C-alpha positions in Angstrom: -70.6 106.1 -30.6 -70.1 104.9 -27.1 -66.6 104.3 -26.0 -65.6 102.7 -22.7 -63.2 104.5 -20.5 -59.9 102.9 -19.5 -61.2 102.4 -15.9 -64.3 100.7 -17.1 -62.3 98.3 -19.3 -60.0 97.5 -16.4 -63.0 96.9 -14.1 -64.6 94.5 -16.6 -61.3 92.7 -17.1 -60.8 92.2 -13.3 -64.4 91.0 -13.0 -63.8 88.4 -15.7 -60.6 87.3 -14.0 -62.4 87.0 -10.7 -65.2 85.0 -12.3 -62.8 82.6 -13.9 -60.9 82.1 -10.6 -64.2 81.5 -8.8 -65.1 78.8 -11.4 -61.7 77.2 -10.9 -62.2 77.2 -7.1 -65.5 75.5 -7.5 -63.9 72.9 -9.8 -61.2 72.3 -7.2 -58.3 73.5 -9.4 -57.5 76.5 -7.3 -57.6 77.4 -3.6 -57.6 80.8 -1.8 -55.8 81.0 1.5 -56.7 83.2 4.5 -54.5 86.1 3.1 -56.4 86.2 -0.1 -53.7 84.6 -2.2 -54.5 82.0 -4.9 -52.7 78.7 -5.5 -53.1 75.5 -7.5 -54.3 72.4 -5.9 -52.8 69.0 -6.8 -55.7 68.5 -9.2 -55.2 72.0 -10.7 -51.5 71.2 -11.2 -52.4 68.0 -13.1 -54.9 70.0 -15.3 -52.2 72.6 -15.9 -49.7 70.0 -16.9 -52.2 68.3 -19.3 -52.9 71.7 -20.9 -49.2 72.4 -21.3 -48.7 69.0 -22.9 -51.6 69.5 -25.3 -50.1 72.9 -26.2 -46.8 71.2 -26.9 -48.5 68.6 -29.0 -50.4 71.2 -31.0 -47.2 73.1 -31.7 -45.5 69.9 -32.9 -48.5 69.1 -35.2 -48.3 72.7 -36.6 -44.5 72.2 -37.2 -45.1 69.0 -39.1 -47.8 70.6 -41.2 -45.6 73.5 -42.1 -42.7 71.1 -42.9 -44.9 69.0 -45.1 -46.3 72.1 -46.9 -42.7 73.4 -47.5 -41.6 70.0 -48.9 -44.5 69.8 -51.2 -44.7 73.5 -52.2 -44.0 72.9 -55.9 -46.5 70.2 -56.4 -49.8 71.0 -58.1 -53.1 69.4 -57.1 -54.1 66.7 -59.6 -57.4 64.9 -59.9 -57.8 61.1 -59.9 -57.1 61.0 -63.7 -53.7 62.8 -63.2 -54.8 66.0 -64.8 -53.8 69.3 -63.2 -56.9 71.2 -62.1 -55.6 74.6 -63.1 -53.8 74.1 -66.4 -55.3 70.9 -67.6 -51.8 69.4 -68.2 -51.5 65.6 -67.7 -48.7 64.3 -65.5 
């Protein structure tokens, strides 16, 4: 079996990060100053805020789903005729 060394994994990880940063620079989300430091443009900041809001919304939806599942945990699934699919009991 072929195993990658720690140095090889680190090199690949850094190449991936640099590739993503280069794509973000091309999209106008990130800039690089003369010292080699990266920063967000105004556009990049707007994109970051949107992604954070979407993450917040996704967490709220997950919370609602978990709450609904907890509240309805004892109910069994019944078909249109009111018969329990597992036991065959009628409601």
